[in-house]
C-alpha positions, 0 to 999 in steps of 0.5 A, a space after each residue: 572659196 575666194 580669190 585674193 589679189 595682193 598689191 603694193 609691194 616694191 623696193 624700199 630703203 631700210 627705214 622706209 614704209 610700204 602699204 600692202 593691200 589684199 583684195 578679193 575678186 568678185 566679193 568682199 572680206 565680210 565674214 573672213 578671218 584674214 592674215 598676212 604671211 611672208 616667205 624669204 628665199 630658203 625659208 619657210 612661210 611665216 605668219 606676219 599678222 592676222 585679224 579676226 572677222 570683226 577686226 577686233 582681234 589682231 595678232 602680230 609676229 614678234 619680229 614686226 610688232 610695233 612696226 606693222 599694222 593690219 587693218 580692214 577697210 569699212 567696206 570690207 573690200 580690202 585688208 591692208 598691211 601698213 609696214 613702217 621702219 622696214 628692215 632688210 630682214 623684212 625682204 620676202 614675198 608677202 601673201 594674203 590668206 583668208 578663212 571662214 572662221 567658226 568664231 570671231 578669232 584669228 588664225 596664225 597657222 599656215 595650214 588653217 587657211 584655204 584661200 591664198 593670193 599669189 604674193 607680192 614681193 617686198 625688197 628692203 635695201 640696206 
């Protein structure tokens, strides 16, 4: 088990950018596959982006492809989500999730992850 802490959320105008960070408390992300999910009011939690433990494999939901970038820092202390060209429909609570994978793969199903952060609110105004 690893404890995850998200940061970087806030209020931004449409077209703006935000950078979310996910950090572990008391450890690193070394060996973990990590993903960002989001949940808007009244909707189910959905995958946004995922990255394999090596960083060599990445997944993006169609709705964010070309606008968001997931990355791991070299020290394996944070996994970041750079969000650009934000839209009002990106408004949601964003969650970081981590899992020890069998291979160097990513996971896009919510049920695959057993470590979750508390979430950070992102609000995009029109």
